[in-house]
TORPA-150787 format. One line per 5 residues: number of its first residue (from 1); for each residue x, y, z of C-alpha. Coordinates in Angstrom, 2 decimals. Example, Ala and Ser with C-alpha at 12.3 -4.5 7.8 and 13.67 -1.06 7.14 Angstrom:
1) 12.30,-4.50,7.80 | 13.67,-1.06,7.14
This chain:
1) -7.07,-6.20,-11.85 | -6.11,-8.51,-14.72 | -8.36,-11.31,-15.91 | -7.61,-15.02,-15.53 | -9.24,-17.96,-17.31
6) -8.33,-21.66,-17.15 | -9.96,-24.82,-18.46 | -9.46,-28.58,-18.49 | -11.84,-30.71,-20.56 | -12.24,-33.43,-23.21
11) -12.89,-30.81,-25.89 | -10.79,-27.99,-27.34 | -10.63,-25.32,-24.62 | -9.08,-22.53,-26.69 | -12.48,-21.02,-27.72
16) -13.58,-21.18,-24.06 | -10.41,-19.39,-22.95 | -10.80,-16.68,-25.59 | -14.48,-16.06,-24.82 | -13.55,-15.84,-21.13
21) -10.87,-13.26,-21.90 | -13.31,-11.16,-23.92 | -15.71,-11.17,-20.98 | -12.92,-10.22,-18.56 | -11.27,-7.56,-20.68
26) -12.83,-4.85,-18.49 | -10.27,-5.93,-15.88 | -7.32,-4.91,-18.07 | -6.36,-4.74,-21.71 | -2.67,-3.82,-21.91
31) -1.81,-7.28,-23.27 | -3.26,-10.76,-23.54 | -1.97,-14.29,-23.87 | -2.65,-17.98,-23.40 | -0.72,-21.21,-22.94
36) -1.87,-24.76,-23.68 | -0.47,-28.26,-23.66 | -0.44,-29.61,-27.18 | 0.90,-33.14,-27.81 | 2.54,-33.07,-24.42
41) 4.36,-29.78,-25.04 | 3.68,-26.28,-23.76 | 2.72,-23.78,-26.43 | 2.19,-20.09,-25.77 | 0.80,-17.15,-27.70
46) 0.96,-13.54,-26.44 | 0.27,-10.10,-27.85 | 0.49,-6.53,-26.65 | -2.83,-4.75,-26.77 | -6.34,-6.05,-26.52
51) -7.75,-9.54,-26.72 | -8.61,-8.96,-30.38 | -4.87,-8.82,-31.15 | -4.40,-12.21,-29.54 | -7.33,-13.59,-31.55
56) -5.69,-12.42,-34.79 | -2.51,-14.25,-33.81 | -4.48,-17.44,-33.11 | -6.33,-17.12,-36.42 | -2.96,-17.11,-38.14
61) -1.49,-19.91,-36.00 | -4.32,-21.91,-34.39 | -3.92,-23.83,-31.14 | -5.94,-26.86,-30.10 | -5.80,-28.36,-26.62
66) -7.87,-29.86,-23.81 | -6.07,-27.87,-21.10 | -4.93,-24.27,-20.95 | -4.67,-20.97,-19.11 | -5.17,-17.41,-20.36
71) -4.78,-13.84,-19.15 | -5.63,-10.25,-20.00 | -3.35,-7.75,-18.29 | -3.50,-4.40,-16.57 | 0.14,-3.48,-16.16
76) 1.72,-3.09,-12.72 | 5.32,-4.31,-12.83 | 6.74,-3.73,-16.28 | 5.36,-1.71,-19.18 | 2.66,-3.10,-21.48
81) 4.62,-5.26,-23.92 | 4.65,-8.77,-25.33 | 7.56,-9.84,-23.13 | 5.66,-8.74,-20.02 | 2.40,-10.36,-21.10
86) 1.16,-13.46,-19.31 | 1.42,-16.46,-19.21 | 4.99,-16.54,-17.94 | 7.09,-19.66,-18.35 | 9.90,-21.29,-16.43
91) 12.25,-23.69,-18.23 | 9.85,-24.20,-21.14 | 7.65,-26.62,-19.25 | 5.80,-24.64,-16.57 | 3.35,-21.78,-17.19
96) 1.59,-19.38,-14.84 | -0.97,-16.57,-14.99 | -1.24,-14.17,-12.08 | -3.41,-11.32,-10.85 | -2.17,-9.08,-8.02
101) 1.12,-7.72,-6.75 | 3.98,-9.59,-5.09 | 5.60,-7.11,-2.71 | 8.77,-9.14,-2.07 | 9.45,-9.84,-5.75
106) 12.82,-8.04,-5.75 | 14.11,-10.24,-2.94 | 12.81,-13.34,-4.71 | 14.36,-12.23,-7.99 | 17.79,-11.74,-6.38
111) 17.60,-15.17,-4.69 | 16.56,-16.86,-7.92 | 19.31,-15.15,-9.95 | 21.82,-16.44,-7.42 | 20.41,-19.93,-8.05
116) 21.05,-19.57,-11.79 | 17.60,-18.48,-13.01 | 17.40,-15.93,-15.84 | 14.51,-13.52,-16.35 | 12.84,-12.65,-19.65
121) 10.39,-10.04,-18.29 | 10.15,-7.13,-15.86 | 7.19,-8.63,-14.00 | 6.81,-9.83,-10.44 | 4.96,-12.87,-11.83
126) 8.01,-14.46,-13.41 | 9.50,-14.79,-9.92 | 6.57,-17.03,-8.97 | 7.08,-19.25,-12.02 | 10.78,-19.77,-11.29
131) 10.12,-20.34,-7.59 | 7.63,-23.09,-8.38 | 10.17,-24.65,-10.73 | 12.75,-24.52,-7.94 | 10.42,-26.32,-5.53
136) 9.62,-28.95,-8.17 | 13.26,-30.06,-7.86 | 12.41,-31.20,-4.33 | 8.96,-32.70,-4.97 | 7.30,-34.17,-8.06
141) 3.95,-32.74,-6.92 | 3.00,-29.51,-8.67 | 0.37,-28.98,-5.98 | 2.95,-29.08,-3.18 | 5.42,-26.96,-5.17
146) 2.76,-24.25,-5.52 | 1.90,-24.49,-1.82 | 5.57,-24.13,-0.88 | 5.90,-21.13,-3.20 | 2.86,-19.17,-2.05
151) 4.02,-19.60,1.54 | 6.99,-17.40,0.55 | 4.96,-14.73,-1.23 | 4.12,-11.38,0.34 | 1.31,-9.43,-1.26
156) -1.89,-10.25,-3.11 | -2.39,-12.90,-5.75 | -4.67,-15.18,-7.66 | -2.64,-17.56,-9.77 | -3.14,-20.61,-11.96
161) -0.31,-22.96,-12.88 | 0.10,-25.85,-15.30 | 3.09,-27.92,-16.42 | 4.16,-30.50,-18.99 | 5.02,-32.96,-16.23
166) 1.54,-32.74,-14.72 | -0.68,-32.64,-17.82 | -3.98,-33.54,-16.20 | -4.30,-30.73,-13.68 | -4.39,-27.01,-13.03
171) -3.24,-25.63,-9.67 | -4.92,-22.54,-8.33 | -4.12,-20.32,-5.32 | -5.77,-17.25,-3.89 | -4.80,-14.54,-1.45
176) -6.44,-11.11,-1.65 | -7.61,-11.45,-5.26 | -10.80,-12.99,-6.61 | -10.86,-16.40,-8.30 | -13.62,-18.96,-8.81
181) -13.82,-22.57,-9.95 | -16.51,-23.40,-12.49 | -17.84,-26.96,-12.38 | -18.84,-28.81,-15.53 | -19.69,-32.37,-16.53
186) -16.31,-34.06,-16.96 | -14.69,-30.65,-17.28 | -13.80,-27.83,-14.94 | -12.83,-24.20,-15.25 | -11.14,-21.31,-13.45
191) -11.69,-17.55,-13.77 | -11.41,-14.20,-12.01 | -15.14,-13.64,-12.31 | -18.19,-15.87,-12.83 | -19.17,-13.82,-15.91
196) -16.23,-15.31,-17.83 | -17.60,-18.84,-17.44 | -21.36,-18.35,-17.81 | -21.38,-19.77,-21.38 | -20.08,-23.12,-20.02
201) -21.40,-23.43,-16.44 | -23.57,-21.92,-13.74 | -22.08,-23.92,-10.85 | -19.22,-22.34,-8.96 | -16.92,-22.83,-5.99
206) -15.59,-19.64,-4.40 | -12.20,-20.07,-2.82 | -11.40,-18.42,0.48 | -8.27,-16.57,1.54 | -5.19,-18.79,1.51
211) -6.86,-21.68,-0.34 | -4.91,-23.78,-2.83 | -6.89,-25.96,-5.22 | -6.12,-28.80,-7.60 | -8.38,-28.87,-10.67
216) -8.88,-32.09,-12.66 | -11.46,-32.95,-15.28 | -13.40,-35.12,-12.86 | -12.86,-33.46,-9.51 | -11.56,-30.52,-7.51
221) -9.47,-30.71,-4.35 | -9.09,-27.70,-2.02 | -6.89,-27.20,1.03 | -7.01,-24.18,3.31 | -4.16,-21.91,4.38
226) -3.10,-24.47,7.00 | -2.95,-27.28,4.45 | -6.08,-29.01,5.77 | -8.72,-30.39,3.38 | -11.45,-27.79,2.89
231) -15.00,-28.16,1.68 | -16.21,-25.11,-0.23 | -19.91,-25.18,-1.09 | -21.13,-25.24,-4.68 | -23.25,-22.22,-5.57
236) -25.51,-21.67,-8.55 | -25.13,-18.30,-10.29 | -28.33,-16.43,-11.17 | -26.64,-14.42,-13.92 | -27.51,-15.24,-17.52
241) -24.87,-15.78,-20.17 | -26.09,-12.79,-22.19 | -26.32,-10.42,-19.22 | -23.10,-8.79,-20.24 | -23.92,-8.23,-23.93
246) -24.30,-4.74,-25.47 | -27.51,-5.45,-27.39 | -28.68,-2.44,-29.43 | -26.19,-0.03,-27.88 | -22.89,1.03,-29.40
251) -21.08,0.78,-26.07 | -21.55,-0.93,-22.74 | -21.42,2.43,-21.00 | -24.39,3.79,-22.93 | -26.33,0.57,-22.32
256) -25.57,0.77,-18.61 | -26.62,4.43,-18.41 | -29.99,3.51,-19.92 | -30.34,0.48,-17.63 | -30.41,2.70,-14.55
261) -34.19,2.96,-14.09 | -34.42,-0.84,-13.98 | -31.22,-1.22,-11.92 | -32.35,1.24,-9.25 | -35.81,-0.32,-9.27
266) -34.33,-3.80,-8.76 | -32.22,-2.48,-5.91 | -35.36,-1.25,-4.15 | -37.43,-4.40,-4.82 | -38.37,-6.41,-1.75
271) -36.53,-3.85,0.41 | -39.35,-1.30,0.63 | -43.05,-2.11,0.87 | -46.20,-0.37,2.06 | -44.35,2.80,2.86
276) -41.81,1.02,5.04 | -38.19,0.01,4.76 | -37.53,-3.65,5.53 | -34.43,-3.59,7.71 | -34.03,-7.35,7.42
281) -32.80,-6.72,3.85 | -29.45,-5.80,5.43 | -29.24,-9.05,7.41 | -30.94,-10.77,10.35 | -29.09,-8.72,12.98
286) -29.56,-5.38,11.21 | -32.30,-3.96,13.42 | -30.35,-4.44,16.62 | -27.15,-3.04,15.08 | -28.93,0.03,13.64
291) -30.64,0.62,16.97 | -27.23,0.79,18.68 | -25.48,2.84,15.98 | -24.29,6.26,17.22 | -21.95,7.16,14.35
296) -21.15,5.99,10.82 | -17.78,5.63,9.11 | -17.83,5.09,5.33 | -14.80,3.87,3.38 | -14.58,3.50,-0.40
301) -12.57,4.36,-3.52 | -13.24,6.29,-6.72 | -16.87,6.55,-7.76 | -17.92,4.59,-4.66 | -16.26,7.28,-2.54
306) -18.50,9.86,-4.22 | -21.55,7.73,-3.32 | -20.34,7.62,0.27 | -19.91,11.39,0.26 | -23.54,11.80,-0.79
311) -24.56,9.49,2.04 | -22.74,11.64,4.58 | -25.06,14.57,3.88 | -28.12,12.35,4.18 | -26.98,10.60,7.35
316) -26.25,13.90,9.07 | -29.34,15.66,7.73 | -31.93,12.92,8.18 | -30.50,10.71,10.94 | -28.65,13.40,12.90
321) -25.71,11.04,13.33 | -22.05,12.00,12.88 | -20.64,10.55,9.68 | -17.08,10.43,8.36 | -16.08,9.37,4.84
326) -12.60,8.13,3.98 | -10.80,7.12,0.81 | -9.87,3.51,1.53 | -6.20,3.82,0.60 | -5.80,6.70,3.06
331) -7.89,5.24,5.87 | -5.47,2.37,6.33 | -2.61,4.65,7.19 | -4.09,7.31,9.41 | -4.90,5.30,12.57
336) -8.45,6.66,12.96 | -10.11,7.26,16.31 | -13.30,5.18,16.49 | -16.20,6.71,18.43 | -18.37,4.40,20.50
341) -20.90,2.27,18.57 | -19.70,3.29,15.11 | -21.01,1.36,12.11 | -18.29,0.72,9.51 | -19.60,0.86,5.94
346) -17.66,-0.19,2.84 | -18.81,0.43,-0.73 | -17.49,-1.39,-3.80 | -19.00,-2.38,-7.14 | -16.89,-5.51,-7.48
351) -16.38,-6.32,-3.82 | -12.76,-7.05,-4.65 | -11.17,-3.59,-4.53 | -7.94,-4.23,-2.64 | -7.80,-1.02,-0.60
356) -11.43,-1.33,0.46 | -11.03,-4.98,1.48 | -7.88,-4.17,3.43 | -9.74,-1.35,5.21 | -12.58,-3.73,6.08
361) -10.19,-6.29,7.52 | -8.44,-3.61,9.54 | -11.76,-2.24,10.79 | -12.83,-5.66,12.05 | -10.02,-5.39,14.56
366) -10.58,-1.69,15.31 | -13.45,-1.59,17.76 | -16.35,-0.84,15.43 | -19.89,-1.85,16.35 | -20.32,-3.85,13.13
371) -19.54,-3.83,9.41 | -21.85,-3.28,6.44 | -20.85,-3.99,2.84 | -22.66,-2.34,-0.08 | -21.76,-4.27,-3.20
376) -22.94,-5.40,-6.63 | -21.41,-8.88,-6.68 | -23.01,-11.48,-4.39 | -20.06,-13.85,-4.56 | -17.43,-11.22,-3.72
381) -14.99,-11.09,-0.81 | -16.59,-7.91,0.54 | -19.96,-9.63,0.81 | -18.54,-12.73,2.45 | -16.51,-10.78,4.99
386) -19.07,-8.15,6.09 | -21.48,-8.66,9.00 | -24.33,-6.92,7.17 | -24.78,-6.73,3.38 | -26.84,-4.69,0.95
391) -26.58,-5.97,-2.64 | -27.20,-3.30,-5.25 | -28.56,-5.57,-8.02 | -27.18,-3.40,-10.79 | -26.33,-6.46,-12.88
396) -22.98,-6.82,-14.68 | -21.26,-3.50,-15.27 | -18.70,-3.88,-18.02 | -17.86,-0.26,-18.82 | -14.85,0.81,-16.81
401) -16.42,4.19,-16.04 | -19.04,3.29,-13.46 | -22.62,4.44,-14.07 | -25.42,2.18,-12.86 | -23.25,0.86,-10.04
406) -22.97,4.42,-8.72 | -26.66,5.25,-8.79 | -27.63,1.91,-7.24 | -25.05,2.52,-4.52 | -26.74,5.83,-3.67
411) -30.11,4.05,-3.65 | -28.73,1.41,-1.26 | -27.18,4.09,0.96 | -30.47,5.98,1.02 | -32.12,2.82,2.33
416) -29.44,2.71,5.02 | -30.29,6.31,5.90 | -33.96,5.44,6.31 | -33.07,2.34,8.36 | -30.93,4.37,10.74
421) -33.44,7.20,10.89 | -36.19,4.83,12.06 | -34.30,4.51,15.32 | -33.96,8.27,15.72 | -36.46,11.07,15.30
426) -38.20,9.75,12.17 | -41.75,8.56,12.80 | -43.85,6.25,10.61 | -45.36,9.13,8.63 | -42.01,10.61,7.74
431) -40.66,7.14,6.92 | -43.53,6.75,4.42 | -42.59,10.10,2.90 | -38.93,9.12,2.53 | -39.83,5.75,1.02
436) -42.24,7.43,-1.41 | -39.49,9.78,-2.62 | -37.14,6.82,-2.98 | -39.46,4.70,-5.12 | -40.10,7.68,-7.41
441) -36.46,7.76,-8.48 | -36.61,5.16,-11.31 | -39.34,7.13,-13.10 | -37.39,10.37,-12.58 | -34.34,8.72,-14.17
446) -36.48,7.77,-17.18 | -37.63,11.37,-17.52 | -34.02,12.54,-17.32 | -32.78,10.07,-19.96 | -34.93,12.00,-22.44
451) -32.07,14.52,-22.35 | -29.80,12.11,-24.25 | -30.09,13.93,-27.63 | -29.69,17.27,-25.85 | -26.44,16.03,-24.29
456) -25.29,14.72,-27.65 | -25.72,18.19,-29.16 | -24.19,19.91,-26.14 | -21.11,17.67,-26.35 | -20.08,19.47,-29.54
461) -19.20,22.50,-27.43 | -16.83,20.44,-25.26 | -15.07,18.27,-27.77 | -12.17,20.68,-28.45 | -11.69,21.79,-24.83
466) -8.75,20.82,-22.63 | -10.13,21.73,-19.20 | -13.51,21.82,-17.46 | -14.73,22.89,-14.05 | -17.69,21.28,-12.26
471) -19.51,23.09,-9.46 | -22.06,21.98,-6.90 | -23.12,22.91,-3.41 | -24.09,20.76,-0.46 | -25.19,17.25,-1.36
476) -24.63,18.04,-5.06 | -20.90,18.68,-4.58 | -20.12,14.91,-4.71 | -22.22,14.76,-7.89 | -20.07,17.49,-9.40
481) -17.05,15.39,-8.41 | -18.58,12.36,-10.12 | -19.32,14.39,-13.25 | -15.72,15.58,-13.41 | -14.45,12.05,-12.90
486) -16.57,10.68,-15.75 | -15.41,13.35,-18.16 | -11.72,12.85,-17.39 | -11.98,9.03,-17.35 | -13.32,8.57,-20.85
491) -12.67,11.79,-22.78 | -9.25,12.61,-21.26 | -10.26,16.22,-20.73 | -8.77,17.57,-17.53 | -11.74,18.14,-15.25
496) -12.06,18.95,-11.59 | -14.86,19.74,-9.18 | -15.24,22.28,-6.42 | -17.90,23.39,-4.01 | -19.18,26.51,-5.69
501) -18.40,28.59,-2.60 | -14.69,27.80,-3.07 | -14.44,29.55,-6.43 | -12.79,32.61,-4.99 | -10.18,30.52,-3.20
506) -8.28,29.60,-6.32 | -10.36,28.03,-9.12 | -11.64,31.39,-10.33 | -8.11,32.20,-11.49 | -8.40,29.46,-14.11
511) -11.76,30.50,-15.54 | -11.79,31.90,-19.07 | -13.73,31.43,-22.30 | -11.94,28.15,-23.04 | -12.83,26.51,-19.74
516) -16.49,25.48,-19.60 | -18.07,25.51,-16.15 | -20.74,22.87,-15.49 | -23.10,23.38,-12.58 | -25.76,21.18,-10.99
521) -28.46,23.42,-9.54 | -31.55,21.78,-8.09 | -34.05,24.01,-6.38 | -32.80,23.76,-2.81 | -31.79,25.97,0.11
526) -28.43,26.79,-1.46 | -29.80,27.91,-4.81 | -29.48,31.67,-4.24 | -25.92,31.33,-3.00 | -25.13,29.21,-6.05
531) -26.51,31.90,-8.36 | -24.09,34.40,-6.82 | -21.20,31.97,-7.36 | -22.14,31.61,-11.02 | -22.19,35.34,-11.55
536) -18.57,35.35,-10.43 | -17.83,32.94,-13.27 | -19.77,34.90,-15.86 | -18.03,38.13,-14.87 | -14.68,36.51,-15.79
541) -15.85,35.43,-19.24 | -16.45,31.82,-18.33 | -19.06,29.86,-20.28 | -21.69,28.36,-17.98 | -23.72,25.18,-18.43
546) -26.38,24.90,-15.75 | -28.49,21.81,-15.03 | -31.42,23.36,-13.23 | -34.93,22.81,-11.94 | -37.47,24.55,-14.21
551) -38.57,26.63,-11.22 | -35.08,27.68,-10.22 | -35.19,31.01,-12.04 | -32.24,30.20,-14.31 | -32.66,31.22,-17.95
556) -30.33,30.85,-20.90 | -28.51,34.00,-22.00 | -25.25,35.03,-23.62 | -22.62,32.66,-22.24 | -25.14,30.79,-20.10
561) -26.81,27.55,-21.28 | -29.53,26.21,-19.02 | -30.60,22.57,-19.33 | -34.00,22.03,-17.75 | -34.25,19.00,-15.48
566) -37.46,17.28,-14.30 | -39.57,19.43,-11.99 | -39.59,19.28,-8.23 | -36.77,16.84,-7.65 | -36.35,16.61,-3.88
571) -33.22,16.71,-1.73 | -33.29,12.92,-1.41 | -33.69,12.36,-5.15 | -31.39,14.99,-6.57 | -28.03,13.17,-6.29
576) -29.16,10.31,-8.53 | -31.26,12.35,-10.95 | -28.64,15.04,-11.54 | -25.96,12.40,-12.14 | -27.66,11.12,-15.29
581) -27.03,14.06,-17.68 | -23.41,14.30,-16.53 | -22.91,10.65,-17.49 | -24.49,11.26,-20.89 | -22.42,14.40,-21.47
586) -19.17,12.57,-20.71 | -20.17,9.73,-23.02 | -21.00,11.93,-26.00 | -17.89,14.09,-25.55 | -15.77,10.94,-25.54
591) -17.48,9.73,-28.75 | -16.70,13.02,-30.49 | -13.08,12.84,-29.34 | -12.75,9.28,-30.64 | -11.65,7.64,-27.40
596) -12.30,4.07,-26.32 | -15.35,4.66,-24.14 | -15.64,1.25,-22.51 | -11.94,0.69,-22.01 | -10.26,4.04,-21.36
601) -6.49,4.17,-21.39 | -4.49,3.34,-18.27 | -7.58,2.21,-16.34 | -9.34,-1.03,-15.48 | -12.21,-2.24,-13.38
606) -12.12,-4.24,-10.15 | -8.92,-2.75,-8.79 | -7.30,-5.56,-6.87 | -3.99,-3.80,-6.30 | -3.25,-0.79,-4.11
C-alpha cells in the first residue's frame, strides 16, 4: 500500500505530484507529504489525513520546484501522524518516500543509533534514510549509496530518494512492491501505478525485482539485482487520463457498480465466439496445460478469495476436478501437499498483493503443473510472473471496496471452468450452452441494476443496526460472504456470513429483531432446504430480507421482505447477478451512516504488505 510519486522536469512539478497523489489516494490516506529542492535546499510539507489537507497547506505556503517526491500513506509502522508521514529526511539534505515493510528495521535502528543517528519518527522508513546517509560518507554517488543500502534491507519496498548534493536525479529501487517510470520529453516521472502519471505520459518502464534506477531529465539508467546494466522495454499504456474520474456519480464505488455490465462484457470480448471458448486467451500453451490438468489450487485474498470460492463449486460441478481454495497469507505457512498435475491459480485485482505474489513465487518451486494469474492490471507483477494470464479488463477500480473487479474475476474464472471442462466430459453442444449463459450475464446485470432505488429505500432499515447476518447455500455462500464483507467495509456494521445450514450450530443464538438476516435465494436445488433454514430465523423473531427468483415461492409477509430478482437466473449466472444488489445495499447503507464510501477507515487498496 501507500502511493509514491516523483518527478524531474524543466517545469514546476508540484502540481504533477499533487495530481498523482490524488490519483493514488486509494492506496492509503492516513497522511500525505511531499519534498522538493527549491534554490538548492530541501523543503518539505506534510499533513496528517488526506491529500486535501496537504493541498490546503500548500495553498497557504506554496512550493515551486523542478524536482520532487511525494507520498500518501497507509500506516504500518507508527500511528497516522504528521511526524510519521513521508517523506522522511536524514540530516536535512536527503529525502525518501517508501512503500512496503522493512522487516529488519529494529536491527538497523539500533545500529544507526549506535552510530549517532537520532530518529524523529516511529517508522521503518527513517532507517532507510539514515542508512543511505551513512553510505554517502563512503561514496559521493547517491546511486551507489542506495544500492549499498537496499542490499542490507530485508522485506518489501519501493523507494525513491533525492538529495541536495545530487540535485539532478532521483534514485528508485524496487523489491516486492510496484513502481513504474514514466517517460516524458525532457522530463521523467516515477509512481506506484501508471494511473498517477496518465495526465503527463503514456510511456512507461516497469522495473523488475531487485532493480535500482537513476532518473534524470534526459535519461534513465537501470541496473539489475546483480548490479549489471539492464534494459527494460518501454510500454505504451492503453488507459486514458480520465478513466479514473467519477463522472456523474457521487462516488467511485457507485460508478464502478454501474460499470459492471460493460466491464463483464469487455472481459468476455474476444475470448468467446460462435459458442466456443478461445483457450488461447489464457496464453499460447494454455490448451496443453488444461489438457494435462488433474486438479486446481486457487490462492487469493479478500474479495478475490470469495471469487475463488465460487470457482471451486463450478470446477467441481462442471469439470469434475478436485479444487482447493486457500487464503494466500495462510497458504504460505501450511506446507501444502500438491497432487499430480495441479494447476496453481492466483487472483488479484492489482496484481501486487504481497501475500498472493509470495504464494505464487513459492508455488513455482512447489511442483505444480503451471501457474495462471487472473488480474486486472496488465503491467502488474502477477501478470509478469505467471505462466498463463487472464486479464479481467475491468478498467481502473478506485473504490477500496471492490465491485467490478470481483464480478469480472468470476467471469474470468467461469471461462477457466469452460476451458478445463472442454478436456473432460463437456462436448461441443454443452460448451455452446455454457458460453450462451456466460454472454447473457451483462444484460442480466443491467436488469438487476434497476433495483438501485429499491436498495436505497431498503437501506433505511439497516442504517441504525449494529449487526447483520448473511446466509447462502452452495455456490451462493461465497456471495453471502462477499455481501457481508461489503457491508462491514464501508458502513462499519458488524456483518458475517454463514452457510444457511450452519444456523443451528451457533449463529441462531445471535438472531433477534435487531439483527437483520439477508439471504440470497436463487431457484436451485437447495431452495427448499434454504426455506427451512429461514423459518428457523423467523421463529426467533429475526427480520428476513430475501433476494429471490420470482418463481421461488417466496412472498413478503410480516418480518419477511422479498426482493424479486430477474427470472430464471441459472447456476452459472447466479453468483454474479446476486452480488449486484448486495453491493448496492452496502453502498446506500454507508451513505445513510455518513461514512467515507470510497476510502473507508483503516483500509486501502493494493495491499503490498502482509
